[in-house]
Structure formats: C-alpha cells, structure tokens
NUSEPA-831102 format. One line per field, with one value per residue (C-alpha): x, y, z; residue number from 1. Coordinates in nm, 3 decimals, padded with zeros to 5 digits. Layout:
<sites>
px	[X, ...]
py	[Y, ...]
pz	[Z, ...]
i	[NUM, ...]
</sites>
This chain:
<sites>
px	[-07.084, -07.043, -06.680, -06.585, -06.317, -06.121, -05.972, -05.601, -05.434, -05.061, -04.982, -05.241, -05.585, -05.815, -06.188, -06.376, -06.340, -06.702, -06.698, -06.995, -07.018, -07.225, -07.334, -07.194, -07.485, -07.483, -07.710, -07.803, -07.927, -07.974, -07.732, -07.507, -07.151, -06.942, -06.932, -06.712, -06.623, -06.864, -06.585, -06.599, -06.430, -06.183, -06.086, -06.038, -05.823, -05.607, -05.552, -05.463, -05.214, -05.053, -05.022, -04.875, -04.616, -04.522, -04.478, -04.137, -03.992, -04.181, -04.086, -03.719, -03.745, -03.589, -03.857, -03.716, -03.747, -04.105, -04.159, -04.027, -04.297, -04.564, -04.419, -04.449, -04.808, -04.876, -04.738, -04.969, -05.269, -05.196, -05.194, -05.519, -05.704, -05.979, -06.041, -06.070, -06.290, -06.540, -06.555, -06.609, -06.900, -07.055, -07.051, -07.140, -07.301, -07.098, -07.059, -06.751, -06.564, -06.604, -06.487, -06.178, -06.123, -06.156, -05.885, -05.673, -05.692, -05.560, -05.280, -05.196, -05.193, -04.979, -04.718, -04.726, -04.669, -04.405, -04.213, -04.260, -04.043, -03.749, -03.907, -04.018, -03.865, -03.799, -03.633, -03.301, -03.292, -03.019, -02.992, -02.989, -02.680, -02.331, -02.206, -02.555, -02.747, -03.130, -03.363, -03.698, -03.788, -04.109, -04.183, -04.456, -04.748, -04.801, -05.102, -05.360, -05.724, -05.853, -06.235, -06.367, -06.699, -06.839, -06.861, -06.490, -06.386, -06.027, -05.951, -06.041, -05.862, -05.553, -05.569, -05.531, -05.329, -05.053, -04.948, -04.983, -04.750, -04.493, -04.466, -04.382, -04.716, -04.896, -05.263, -05.584, -05.828, -06.204, -06.389, -06.761, -06.957, -07.107, -06.775, -06.564, -06.426, -06.251, -06.090, -05.981, -05.824, -05.626, -05.487, -05.409, -05.200, -05.001, -04.938, -04.817, -04.591, -04.402, -04.552, -04.433, -04.674, -04.877, -04.800, -05.149, -05.441, -05.790, -06.098, -06.447, -06.762, -07.011, -06.935, -07.036, -06.811, -06.510, -06.536, -06.600, -06.292, -06.078, -06.209, -06.175, -05.859, -05.568, -05.322, -05.480, -05.308, -05.493, -05.837, -05.881, -06.250, -06.447, -06.824, -07.132, -07.111, -07.317, -07.088, -06.774, -06.876, -06.952, -06.606, -06.446, -06.612, -06.531, -06.175, -06.093, -06.197, -05.945, -05.668, -05.657, -05.585, -05.871, -05.880, -06.233, -06.358, -06.734, -07.026, -07.077, -07.349, -07.166, -07.280, -07.214, -07.257, -07.353, -07.314, -07.496, -07.172, -07.096, -07.062, -07.399, -07.345, -07.014, -07.186, -07.458, -07.194, -07.031, -07.363, -07.476, -07.142, -07.125, -07.487, -07.548, -07.206, -07.173, -07.553, -07.481, -07.311, -07.008, -06.919, -06.835, -07.160, -07.328, -07.657, -07.710, -07.706, -07.692, -07.793, -07.802, -08.156, -08.087, -07.983, -08.209, -08.466, -08.200, -08.008, -08.324, -08.455, -08.127, -08.052, -08.392, -08.353, -08.011, -08.124, -08.422, -08.197, -07.959, -07.969, -08.002, -07.880, -07.610, -07.282, -07.105, -07.304, -07.096, -07.411, -07.523, -07.495, -07.599, -07.601, -07.801, -07.773, -07.570, -07.857, -08.222, -08.144, -07.989, -08.283, -08.529, -08.319, -08.340, -08.715, -08.759, -08.587, -08.815, -09.109, -08.933, -08.877, -09.243, -09.351, -09.120, -09.282, -09.005, -09.096, -09.015, -08.885, -08.803, -08.746, -08.854, -08.927, -08.764, -08.694, -08.870, -08.916, -08.777, -08.464, -08.427, -08.687, -08.428, -08.193, -08.183, -08.231, -08.361, -08.447, -08.222, -08.411, -08.411, -08.599, -08.649, -08.758, -08.552, -08.482, -08.136, -08.271, -08.483, -08.374, -08.310, -08.064, -07.897, -07.886, -07.677, -07.890, -07.620, -07.812, -07.903, -08.070, -07.999, -08.171, -08.169, -08.145, -08.193, -07.975, -07.924, -07.547, -07.208, -07.208, -07.540, -07.421, -07.112, -07.319, -07.559, -07.266, -07.105, -07.424, -07.434, -07.302, -07.055, -06.761, -06.612, -06.631, -06.762, -06.759, -06.804, -06.883, -06.793, -06.594, -06.486, -06.145, -06.230, -06.530, -06.315, -06.057, -06.324, -06.462, -06.115, -06.087, -06.439, -06.560, -06.504, -06.490, -06.174, -06.193, -06.293, -06.321, -06.343, -06.533, -06.545, -06.782, -06.745, -06.581, -06.245, -05.987, -05.630, -05.426, -05.129, -05.340, -05.495, -05.850, -06.089, -06.317, -06.422, -06.697, -06.886, -06.702, -06.422, -06.199, -05.944, -05.718, -05.661, -05.615, -05.397, -05.089, -04.816, -05.085, -05.170, -04.826, -04.912, -05.198, -04.993, -04.670, -04.561, -04.274, -03.966, -03.741, -03.371, -03.097, -02.730, -02.500, -02.133, -02.005, -01.868, -02.035, -02.380, -02.571, -02.906, -03.150, -03.316, -03.107, -02.844, -02.507]
py	[-04.057, -03.768, -03.730, -03.745, -03.524, -03.533, -03.315, -03.232, -03.296, -03.332, -03.370, -03.640, -03.643, -03.809, -03.851, -03.744, -03.964, -04.077, -04.120, -03.884, -03.639, -03.342, -03.243, -02.955, -02.810, -02.603, -02.307, -02.249, -02.602, -02.780, -03.049, -03.230, -03.169, -03.319, -03.489, -03.347, -03.465, -03.374, -03.336, -03.361, -03.201, -03.490, -03.402, -03.039, -03.141, -03.359, -03.068, -02.834, -03.087, -03.120, -02.743, -02.710, -02.978, -02.829, -02.477, -02.537, -02.644, -02.406, -02.094, -02.191, -02.210, -01.887, -01.649, -01.628, -02.009, -01.989, -01.732, -01.972, -02.223, -01.956, -01.849, -02.206, -02.213, -01.894, -02.055, -02.354, -02.128, -01.947, -02.274, -02.396, -02.064, -02.152, -02.493, -02.348, -02.059, -02.294, -02.512, -02.201, -02.083, -02.428, -02.430, -02.071, -01.916, -01.606, -01.554, -01.701, -01.375, -01.287, -01.634, -01.582, -01.256, -01.438, -01.687, -01.402, -01.227, -01.543, -01.549, -01.185, -01.234, -01.546, -01.372, -01.062, -01.252, -01.466, -01.143, -01.043, -01.342, -01.120, -00.808, -00.896, -00.568, -00.462, -00.137, -00.021, 00.294, 00.489, 00.407, 00.691, 00.530, 00.494, 00.159, 00.015, -00.114, -00.112, -00.287, -00.461, -00.776, -00.960, -01.291, -01.546, -01.581, -01.958, -02.157, -01.955, -02.047, -01.914, -01.919, -01.797, -01.729, -01.852, -01.533, -01.515, -01.875, -01.846, -01.476, -01.437, -01.755, -01.632, -01.303, -01.503, -01.811, -01.647, -01.376, -01.623, -01.870, -01.619, -01.481, -01.832, -01.936, -02.263, -02.270, -02.464, -02.364, -02.399, -02.283, -02.234, -02.552, -02.383, -02.353, -02.652, -02.732, -02.396, -02.442, -02.791, -02.655, -02.386, -02.628, -02.887, -02.627, -02.534, -02.901, -02.957, -02.652, -02.822, -02.689, -02.914, -03.148, -02.976, -02.621, -02.595, -02.814, -02.813, -02.926, -02.916, -02.909, -02.713, -02.428, -02.628, -02.925, -02.751, -02.375, -02.395, -02.608, -02.360, -02.080, -02.267, -02.475, -02.313, -02.420, -02.171, -01.835, -01.623, -01.644, -01.469, -01.459, -01.312, -01.332, -01.187, -00.923, -01.133, -01.435, -01.220, -01.040, -01.373, -01.502, -01.185, -01.219, -01.587, -01.561, -01.254, -01.435, -01.703, -01.449, -01.512, -01.264, -01.201, -01.039, -00.971, -00.866, -00.828, -00.652, -00.343, -00.100, 00.076, 00.388, 00.541, 00.919, 01.081, 01.456, 01.683, 01.746, 01.375, 01.186, 01.015, 00.739, 00.649, 00.652, 00.418, 00.173, 00.178, 00.140, -00.159, -00.334, -00.255, -00.331, -00.638, -00.788, -01.126, -01.095, -00.836, -01.100, -00.886, -00.712, -00.412, -00.419, -00.082, -00.127, 00.251, 00.508, 00.863, 01.103, 01.482, 01.592, 01.773, 01.441, 01.210, 01.142, 01.076, 00.837, 00.650, 00.611, 00.497, 00.262, 00.091, 00.039, -00.118, -00.339, -00.472, -00.557, -00.776, -01.136, -01.394, -01.748, -02.007, -01.828, -02.070, -01.921, -01.632, -01.431, -01.428, -01.097, -01.219, -01.565, -01.713, -01.647, -01.909, -02.086, -02.079, -01.899, -01.604, -01.589, -01.573, -01.303, -01.076, -01.137, -01.043, -00.709, -00.639, -00.674, -00.450, -00.181, -00.182, -00.165, 00.132, 00.324, 00.314, 00.284, -00.047, 00.066, -00.275, -00.637, -00.759, -01.122, -01.457, -01.525, -01.846, -01.834, -02.126, -02.291, -02.021, -02.206, -02.474, -02.228, -01.953, -01.655, -01.317, -01.019, -00.711, -00.492, -00.114, 00.095, 00.470, 00.744, 00.585, 00.772, 00.733, 00.580, 00.309, -00.048, -00.107, 00.184, 00.063, -00.318, -00.541, -00.732, -00.924, -00.966, -00.787, -00.504, -00.132, 00.176, 00.528, 00.809, 01.173, 01.448, 01.819, 01.862, 01.696, 01.761, 01.583, 01.296, 01.244, 01.262, 00.996, 00.785, 00.790, 00.732, 00.353, 00.086, -00.016, 00.157, -00.055, 00.106, 00.428, 00.590, 00.944, 01.047, 01.409, 01.614, 01.860, 01.787, 01.996, 01.776, 01.469, 01.584, 01.693, 01.340, 01.194, 01.401, 01.352, 01.006, 00.763, 00.429, 00.223, 00.233, 00.524, 00.530, 00.846, 00.801, 00.422, 00.187, 00.045, -00.278, -00.350, -00.348, -00.436, -00.674, -00.444, -00.192, -00.253, -00.391, -00.336, -00.087, 00.110, 00.076, -00.255, -00.369, -00.520, -00.479, -00.240, -00.484, -00.482, -00.757, -00.748, -00.538, -00.502, -00.430, -00.801, -00.879, -00.680, -00.922, -01.238, -01.135, -00.963, -00.729, -00.815, -00.527, -00.618, -00.423, -00.516, -00.341, -00.368, -00.101, -00.355, -00.183, -00.150, 00.132, 00.246, 00.392, 00.714, 00.705, 00.973, 00.862]
pz	[01.492, 01.734, 01.843, 02.211, 02.367, 02.693, 02.963, 02.950, 03.285, 03.355, 02.986, 02.917, 02.754, 03.007, 03.057, 03.367, 03.673, 03.633, 03.256, 03.222, 02.933, 02.817, 02.467, 02.265, 02.066, 01.746, 01.836, 01.470, 01.403, 01.735, 01.619, 01.868, 01.746, 02.026, 02.365, 02.641, 02.992, 03.269, 03.518, 03.895, 04.193, 04.184, 03.826, 03.922, 04.220, 03.997, 03.759, 04.044, 04.180, 03.837, 03.803, 04.151, 04.084, 03.746, 03.881, 04.035, 03.702, 03.472, 03.666, 03.623, 03.243, 03.113, 02.998, 02.641, 02.619, 02.745, 02.470, 02.206, 02.300, 02.266, 01.932, 01.803, 01.927, 01.732, 01.417, 01.461, 01.521, 01.194, 01.000, 01.158, 01.171, 00.922, 01.076, 01.426, 01.308, 01.145, 01.455, 01.667, 01.453, 01.475, 01.855, 01.948, 01.639, 01.550, 01.176, 01.015, 00.956, 01.325, 01.425, 01.211, 01.398, 01.730, 01.632, 01.495, 01.830, 01.996, 01.737, 01.805, 02.181, 02.155, 01.941, 02.160, 02.483, 02.316, 02.258, 02.620, 02.708, 02.617, 02.765, 03.117, 03.215, 03.569, 03.669, 03.803, 04.011, 04.192, 04.560, 04.809, 04.965, 04.818, 04.694, 04.685, 04.384, 04.367, 04.121, 04.092, 03.897, 03.809, 03.978, 03.896, 04.134, 04.121, 04.006, 03.815, 03.752, 03.419, 03.403, 03.068, 02.890, 02.560, 02.353, 02.262, 02.319, 02.191, 02.229, 02.596, 02.711, 02.525, 02.720, 03.041, 02.952, 02.745, 02.994, 03.281, 03.112, 02.993, 03.347, 03.473, 03.624, 03.566, 03.472, 03.530, 03.256, 03.292, 02.978, 02.932, 02.870, 02.561, 02.377, 02.480, 02.135, 02.095, 02.437, 02.338, 02.020, 02.202, 02.458, 02.192, 02.009, 02.320, 02.396, 02.038, 02.070, 02.352, 02.674, 02.960, 03.135, 03.404, 03.293, 03.141, 03.243, 03.090, 03.282, 03.128, 03.336, 03.543, 03.780, 04.087, 04.009, 03.854, 03.913, 04.287, 04.360, 04.167, 04.385, 04.713, 04.675, 04.866, 04.597, 04.353, 04.402, 04.145, 03.983, 03.650, 03.559, 03.270, 03.285, 03.449, 03.719, 03.960, 03.933, 03.935, 04.253, 04.419, 04.321, 04.455, 04.795, 04.832, 04.705, 04.913, 05.230, 05.136, 05.070, 04.695, 04.422, 04.181, 03.837, 03.708, 03.366, 03.398, 03.230, 03.021, 02.921, 02.646, 02.463, 02.124, 02.135, 01.804, 01.784, 01.538, 01.346, 01.301, 00.975, 01.018, 00.764, 00.930, 01.268, 01.142, 01.021, 01.365, 01.547, 01.340, 01.387, 01.758, 01.848, 01.634, 01.569, 01.745, 01.791, 02.059, 02.274, 02.356, 02.679, 02.458, 02.257, 02.202, 02.386, 02.416, 02.136, 02.273, 01.996, 01.983, 01.893, 01.564, 01.404, 01.607, 01.335, 01.072, 01.296, 01.398, 01.045, 00.895, 01.181, 01.164, 00.787, 00.835, 01.123, 00.930, 00.636, 00.838, 00.722, 00.999, 00.952, 01.007, 01.062, 00.826, 00.536, 00.403, 00.325, 00.690, 00.877, 01.222, 01.373, 01.661, 02.029, 02.209, 02.385, 02.487, 02.811, 02.630, 02.392, 02.682, 02.846, 02.541, 02.508, 02.874, 02.818, 02.523, 02.762, 03.016, 02.751, 02.655, 03.018, 03.077, 02.793, 02.535, 02.166, 01.996, 01.658, 01.511, 01.607, 01.946, 01.861, 01.814, 01.444, 01.346, 00.969, 00.770, 00.903, 01.171, 01.375, 01.454, 01.627, 01.886, 01.655, 01.772, 01.552, 01.573, 01.820, 01.861, 02.117, 02.079, 02.318, 02.594, 02.916, 03.075, 03.396, 03.233, 03.302, 02.932, 02.950, 03.270, 03.268, 03.044, 02.791, 02.600, 02.278, 01.952, 02.142, 02.160, 02.304, 02.156, 02.412, 02.294, 02.442, 02.380, 02.411, 02.436, 02.810, 02.852, 02.630, 02.843, 03.163, 03.027, 02.909, 03.253, 03.453, 03.467, 03.700, 03.429, 03.266, 02.990, 02.646, 02.487, 02.145, 02.018, 01.662, 01.589, 01.338, 01.607, 01.755, 02.060, 02.139, 02.091, 02.343, 02.591, 02.574, 02.624, 02.940, 03.081, 02.973, 03.261, 03.077, 03.042, 02.662, 02.435, 02.057, 01.849, 01.519, 01.559, 01.740, 02.089, 01.973, 01.815, 02.094, 01.997, 02.208, 02.276, 02.471, 02.815, 02.806, 03.093, 03.259, 03.561, 03.821, 03.800, 03.488, 03.695, 03.995, 03.850, 03.668, 03.293, 03.040, 02.727, 02.663, 02.921, 03.180, 03.177, 03.315, 03.627, 03.691, 03.643, 03.816, 04.133, 04.201, 04.400, 04.507, 04.533, 04.713, 04.673, 04.921, 04.827, 05.066, 05.311, 05.607, 05.758, 05.593, 05.729, 05.480, 05.600, 05.920, 05.965, 06.108]
i	[1, 2, 3, 4, 5, 6, 7, 8, 9, 10, 11, 12, 13, 14, 15, 16, 17, 18, 19, 20, 21, 22, 23, 24, 25, 26, 27, 28, 29, 30, 31, 32, 33, 34, 35, 36, 37, 38, 39, 40, 41, 42, 43, 44, 45, 46, 47, 48, 49, 50, 51, 52, 53, 54, 55, 56, 57, 58, 59, 60, 61, 62, 63, 64, 65, 66, 67, 68, 69, 70, 71, 72, 73, 74, 75, 76, 77, 78, 79, 80, 81, 82, 83, 84, 85, 86, 87, 88, 89, 90, 91, 92, 93, 94, 95, 96, 97, 98, 99, 100, 101, 102, 103, 104, 105, 106, 107, 108, 109, 110, 111, 112, 113, 114, 115, 116, 117, 118, 119, 120, 121, 122, 123, 124, 125, 126, 127, 128, 129, 130, 131, 132, 133, 134, 135, 136, 137, 138, 139, 140, 141, 142, 143, 144, 145, 146, 147, 148, 149, 150, 151, 152, 153, 154, 155, 156, 157, 158, 159, 160, 161, 162, 163, 164, 165, 166, 167, 168, 169, 170, 171, 172, 173, 174, 175, 176, 177, 178, 179, 180, 181, 182, 183, 184, 185, 186, 187, 188, 189, 190, 191, 192, 193, 194, 195, 196, 197, 198, 199, 200, 201, 202, 203, 204, 205, 206, 207, 208, 209, 210, 211, 212, 213, 214, 215, 216, 217, 218, 219, 220, 221, 222, 223, 224, 225, 226, 227, 228, 229, 230, 231, 232, 233, 234, 235, 236, 237, 238, 239, 240, 241, 242, 243, 244, 245, 246, 247, 248, 249, 250, 251, 252, 253, 254, 255, 256, 257, 258, 259, 260, 261, 262, 263, 264, 265, 266, 267, 268, 269, 270, 271, 272, 273, 274, 275, 276, 277, 278, 279, 280, 281, 282, 283, 284, 285, 286, 287, 288, 289, 290, 291, 292, 293, 294, 295, 296, 297, 298, 299, 300, 301, 302, 303, 304, 305, 306, 307, 308, 309, 310, 311, 312, 313, 314, 315, 316, 317, 318, 319, 320, 321, 322, 323, 324, 325, 326, 327, 328, 329, 330, 331, 332, 333, 334, 335, 336, 337, 338, 339, 340, 341, 342, 343, 344, 345, 346, 347, 348, 349, 350, 351, 352, 353, 354, 355, 356, 357, 358, 359, 360, 361, 362, 363, 364, 365, 366, 367, 368, 369, 370, 371, 372, 373, 374, 375, 376, 377, 378, 379, 380, 381, 382, 383, 384, 385, 386, 387, 388, 389, 390, 391, 392, 393, 394, 395, 396, 397, 398, 399, 400, 401, 402, 403, 404, 405, 406, 407, 408, 409, 410, 411, 412, 413, 414, 415, 416, 417, 418, 419, 420, 421, 422, 423, 424, 425, 426, 427, 428, 429, 430, 431, 432, 433, 434, 435, 436, 437, 438, 439, 440, 441, 442, 443, 444, 445, 446, 447, 448, 449, 450, 451, 452, 453, 454, 455, 456, 457, 458, 459, 460, 461, 462, 463, 464, 465, 466, 467, 468, 469, 470, 471, 472, 473, 474, 475, 476, 477, 478, 479, 480, 481, 482, 483, 484, 485, 486, 487, 488, 489, 490, 491, 492, 493]
</sites>
C-alpha cells in the first residue's frame, strides 16, 4: 500500500481540510511512492495563525537554547542520513551519492546555525558623547514564509529554516509538490528535536492554494523564495506592494572558462560534474563552457567522449552516473532548447534526445547534450535550460572570456581553469557573479560562505553563512545615557 502523509501545523500532523491528496511520483520508474495533502487556503491560514501565535514565545527563548534544539536536529539527521538520501533519490531522481550530499548539506547548515545561537553578535561602539553607551543587537522579524524548489529538497529548506529559527522567527514552510517526502523528513526531525508547537509549520500543496496566501497574508513578514526568475519576480512585485520583505534566489546561466594554459583533464572533470551532475537541475549548473581557441578542439573532443560514456539509470543503482529529470515538463523544456539550438545554427555534438532504451523508457531521462560553435548572444547561451545541456563558446582571450561570462541576465556562479595566478586574480577582480571558483567547477558551495548572485539571480540578499542572518533578522540600535542630563547628539551647547 502507498503510504499517506500529513501537514504539520501547530505541533500536530493533520490532513488537508478537504481530505484531498496528490501523488508523489518516482521520476525514474513512474511509480507512486506516497500520497500527500492537497492543501487549501484554509490550511495555509491555519498554519500562519499557528506561527503568529508561537512567535511571542519562541522569540523569548534564549538563542543558545534555540541552538540546542537545532543541534539535536543535526544529530538526528546524521543518524538517518542514508534513509533520507534514498527517499530523496526515489522522489526526485538525483543519484544516491548526490542525495547523500544534499542531506549532508542540511546537516552542515543545522550544526552551523546551532552554533550561531551563541554568536548572534551585535556591535558596541564608542558614543560621541560622554557617559553614553551605544550598541546594536539583532531582532527577529516575525513570521517567515519559506517557499522552496525540488532540486535540493533538504539543503535549500535548511538554508532558510535554520537561520530563520535561530534568529527567533517562526516559519511556514511550503515545499515543492515534487519533493514532499524530503520536506516531511526535515520537519519531522525538527519536531523530534523539541521545536515548540507552531514554531515551524509545513503545508503541502499547489502555488495557488498555499503559495498565494503566504504572499498575500499580512501576518507574513518575510518571504524567502528559491525558484524560477519569472515566479520570483512576480512574488517580489506582489509582496513589495504589501510592504513585505522578500529574499529571492533565482536562476543562473553559469560559465566555466577554460584558458589555453589550463590543466585540460582537470577542467573536463569539472565540466562533466558541473554540467551533468543532478542531471543539470542546479541553479549553479555549468550551461556554458567558454574555451580559448588553442584548446577548443581538445576540450570538445574529450568532453563529448565523457558525456557519451555517462550511464543513465535509477539513481539508487550505485553504477548510475546520471538520473532522470524530475518530471515530464522539465524533459519537454530541455527538448525545446535542443530545437532552439539547432534553429540558431549551433552544432549538436552529442545527445539531444530523450533516452528511451530499456527501463529508461519508464522515466524522464534525457541524454547528456552538448552544443558547439555557440555564439554568446544565442538563446541557448543566454536562457536557463535546467537540464543536462551545455553550450561551448569559443573565445580568443581571458578578457573576452570574462566579457562573455558577465554578459547574461544572471550572475550566480562562474569558474576559471588556468595555471596562471595573475589570470586567476584578474578574474577575481573582474568577474561579476556572486560565486567564483578557480580550477573547480561551478558547483560545490559550502554552507559557511554567502550563497547568491547578482543581476537577475536574486534581489541582492545572500543565503548561508552569517550573511543569512542579515536576511532573517533586523538591527536595533540602542543608546544608554547615564550622564544624568540631556545630551544632544551633533548639537553644540
């Protein structure tokens, strides 16, 4: 029998108000692996009310004590890592070692933010007046809506939920309908760790029934969203009109730049991992390869050989290199961009089709796809594909490579392969993305550094590291005058 799951509202596991459910599908096999609540606006409102009521008490819990709860959650995640990773692979397709990495990232973030419970540092500063003390402290914002995608179904929620909680906020969590089980697992762990009722609420369902109320309800003070640029921009417009804070992590069109002095074999390893890891379903995926002409043929030939050798299959099989796309819609999207690339005059070097041989026919598998002879202004070099798809762009120099890298609507991640330290530091100075790797691919961010990008990748905020605390808290400046008389700052007596 297929197991049924429930929402988590005000410390209780409850079904939707209508009793309706939706199916969680394994994208590798088409199998139904769970039933989850198809929630309504009423369910979302109930969760918001619970979070609002819990805020007054949760914000008063000393931050080190909040950190202890997160630490216990981290310990539980460690013990259940393999179980959660296998369930993640079953519901969204990424290969098992990547799913383990996804859970590990949630573990790392949980431990990190647990430590921040004793480090929610403010500042003290000398006052310009005598017998006066000046400082600033962090304060929670209130009720936070965390709206997350399916590609990193435990890591990305942890980037939002853990800093929000440690700063003293309460949370209503709406995950993607394509990865509900991983969201369930994360919330179950936090509940088991002792999080008070209402501090974290989980509501499954569609954007119209659950997401829209989170955007529009005046009790929600901050919306933290990761997903498509189109949806993120729509949220920003609607929320701003309502006076809400918004933190957006949106798309990417990331490039790996390969110079003629690079270690080519190392670069190929980084390109394959960055372009085809997680089937290219990463906001940091390398969908552009910018190559200096003297090594263009070598890079193309080696990359095509490696791409053709990747083994597609069920991510639970340890021999699989690349799993399926998450759903039929994503598969059609990648196929559409193959047609666009051909129409634009680029050369299809390999892939370009749905993989249907043997058991692959049951799932949403797409061949690793590489286009050559791509011009920087082509759509396949400008628009996010979000699949196992990359485009090779020839350039003549480092300066041209950096210009091509910077010339997109996005600015998330970049990489440069070179043996010249001078080129590396010129890239550090001139590349305009929020993340830059030297002699590594475009993926592999660590949780203690800020994560985010420029231009259309977001709205200037950062996730992870201490920068995340700036999203989920606000500053209060405090002045204590113990002079016993009225003192007027900036006013001469």
